[in-house]
Each structure stands twice: as C-alpha cells, then as structure tokens.
ZAMARGU-4260 file (C-alpha; in steps of 0.2 Angstrom, whole numbers, plus 5000, padded with zeros to 4 digits):
<rodrens>
0) 4943/4989/5051 | 4953/4975/5060 | 4972/4969/5056 | 4969/4951/5050 | 4984/4940/5054
5) 5000/4938/5058 | 5010/4948/5076 | 4995/4961/5075 | 4981/4951/5071 | 4964/4955/5079
10) 4969/4972/5082 | 4957/4984/5076 | 4963/5002/5066 | 4956/5018/5066 | 4946/5024/5049
15) 4944/5040/5043 | 4926/5045/5044 | 4920/5055/5028 | 4925/5052/5010 | 4944/5061/5010
20) 4951/5039/5011 | 4941/5026/5005 | 4947/5011/5017 | 4952/4993/5009 | 4940/4985/5018
25) 4947/4967/5029 | 4937/4956/5014 | 4948/4965/5001 | 4964/4967/5013 | 4964/4949/5016
30) 4962/4945/4999 | 4976/4955/4995 | 4988/4945/5007 | 4982/4929/5001 | 4987/4931/4983
35) 5004/4939/4985 | 5008/4932/5003 | 5001/4929/5017 | 5017/4931/5025 | 5034/4939/5023
40) 5052/4937/5027 | 5058/4954/5030 | 5057/4968/5016 | 5053/4983/5013 | 5034/4989/5009
45) 5028/5009/5003 | 5013/5014/5002 | 5011/5030/4992 | 4993/5034/4996 | 4991/5024/5015
50) 4975/5032/5021 | 4974/5024/5037 | 4989/5013/5035 | 4978/4996/5036 | 4987/4992/5020
55) 5007/4995/5029 | 5000/4988/5046 | 4994/4971/5037 | 5012/4972/5029 | 5024/4973/5042
60) 5010/4962/5055 | 5013/4948/5041 | 5033/4949/5043 | 5037/4964/5031 | 5053/4972/5041
65) 5048/4991/5037 | 5037/5002/5031 | 5033/5018/5022 | 5018/5028/5023 | 5015/5043/5013
70) 5000/5054/5017 | 4996/5072/5012 | 4979/5074/5021 | 4982/5081/5038 | 4968/5071/5047
75) 4974/5054/5037 | 4989/5057/5045 | 4986/5058/5062 | 4974/5042/5061 | 4987/5034/5054
80) 5001/5041/5069 | 4985/5031/5081 | 4986/5017/5070 | 5003/5014/5072 | 5005/5017/5089
85) 4991/5003/5091 | 5006/4991/5084 | 5018/4999/5099 | 5032/4997/5086 | 5034/5013/5080
90) 5050/5012/5074 | 5044/5000/5062 | 5036/5013/5054 | 5041/5030/5046 | 5027/5042/5039
95) 5032/5055/5026 | 5017/5069/5028 | 5016/5075/5008 | 5010/5068/4992 | 5016/5054/4981
100) 5027/5063/4970 | 5038/5074/4981 | 5040/5057/4991 | 5045/5045/4976 | 5058/5061/4975
105) 5063/5059/4992 | 5064/5041/4995 | 5080/5029/4995 | 5084/5011/4993 | 5073/4999/4987
110) 5056/4992/4992 | 5050/4974/4989 | 5029/4980/4992 | 5021/4992/4984 | 5004/4998/4988
115) 4996/5010/4975 | 4977/5015/4980 | 4976/5031/4973 | 4956/5042/4974 | 4947/5033/4960
120) 4947/5050/4951 | 4965/5054/4951 | 4971/5038/4942 | 4992/5040/4944 | 4995/5022/4943
125) 5004/5022/4928 | 5014/5037/4930 | 5018/5032/4950 | 5025/5014/4944 | 5034/5026/4932
130) 5042/5038/4942 | 5047/5021/4955 | 5055/5012/4940 | 5065/5026/4935 | 5071/5031/4953
135) 5077/5014/4954 | 5067/5012/4972 | 5058/4995/4964 | 5069/4978/4972 | 5069/4964/4958
140) 5057/4952/4969 | 5044/4967/4970 | 5027/4967/4968 | 5017/4983/4967 | 4999/4981/4973
145) 4987/4992/4964 | 4967/4993/4971 | 4957/5003/4957 | 4937/5005/4955 | 4933/4988/4943
150) 4931/4998/4928 | 4948/5005/4928 | 4958/4995/4915 | 4976/4995/4918 | 4988/4993/4903
155) 4998/4973/4905 | 5015/4979/4906 | 5022/4999/4914 | 5040/5001/4911 | 5048/4984/4917
160) 5035/4977/4925 | 5020/4967/4919 | 5004/4961/4925 | 5005/4945/4935 | 4987/4942/4943
165) 4971/4952/4945 | 4956/4952/4953 | 4939/4957/4955 | 4929/4962/4974 | 4914/4969/4972
170) 4917/4986/4966 | 4936/4986/4967 | 4950/4979/4956 | 4966/4971/4964 | 4980/4971/4949
175) 4997/4964/4955 | 5012/4968/4944 | 5029/4960/4946 | 5048/4962/4936
</rodrens>
C-alpha cells in the first residue's frame, strides 16, 4: 500500500497481516479522494477505525492540517505509529488507543472530514454518526466517508446528514454524507 498523492505521495505504508484489519486498497482510496477532494486547504480529520492509518495519512498528504486516528487493536496501533513516522510529520497526527465509542466521548473540537470503516461484521455507522452529531464534533462543511460491504444499505439521512454521493468498488461501497 502506498500514499497516492500530495506531500507524501509515493511513500509505501505498512499494513497489518491477518484479519484484524481490512486496509482500503490504493484504488478505492484514490477513488475516495477524487470523489471528495482531491486536495484540501487545512482542516481536521477523524478516522474512528484507523487500521493501518492509510486514509488519515493520505488526507494529511493532500492538505488536511491535523488527523486524529482511533484504533483499539494493539498490533494495528504499532503499524499506525510506524506509518506516521514515515511521514516525518508526527505532530500532525494524534493516535487514540481506544475504541470508537470511548473516543467520541473524549474528543473535542470539530472535524471537517470523518472516515468510518468499521469491521464489516460490526456495522456501527449510524450509531457513530448520531453520537458525533450529539457531541457537536462535525463542522458545518463536514464530509463523512463511510466504507462498507457493497450489500450494506445505509439510510438516506442520519441525524443532520444526508447522502451526497455513493459508489461501489468491487466488494466495497463508499457512501459520503454531508450536512
């Protein structure tokens, strides 16, 4: 897996062996950023199920100022830390070593970009978005990018957000919600 574009473009990222995480492929990651950007002028991002950290690192590479990554798996946390070191800009990343629900309760400030790619067996997207809205963690111009199995049907609206774009890539579906 590599960083596709931006400041860190072309650098290779490590991924976790096994089935505890499911890294977003380069193709799908590139398609996501072409759909939502492809570049940013600052802002904060949040990845509640960070895995290897690829989505957040790609976002920072493309102009996001600060990324908060949430990951509860210890092996994945170690991979994220190695991948952040590859960027040589550690100060732009914060890794929270906990589950998504606990992180939402501890977070402050607002986010412009949110990635939700929970394990397919534990679809928590609706509950996660509702909790983010209740805690006022989403900016007025937020984009919430959800990656699911292609068979998952998400609601047209969740709390104050509605579907802006939705596209299927192989076995994955990407749904983008906006306010």
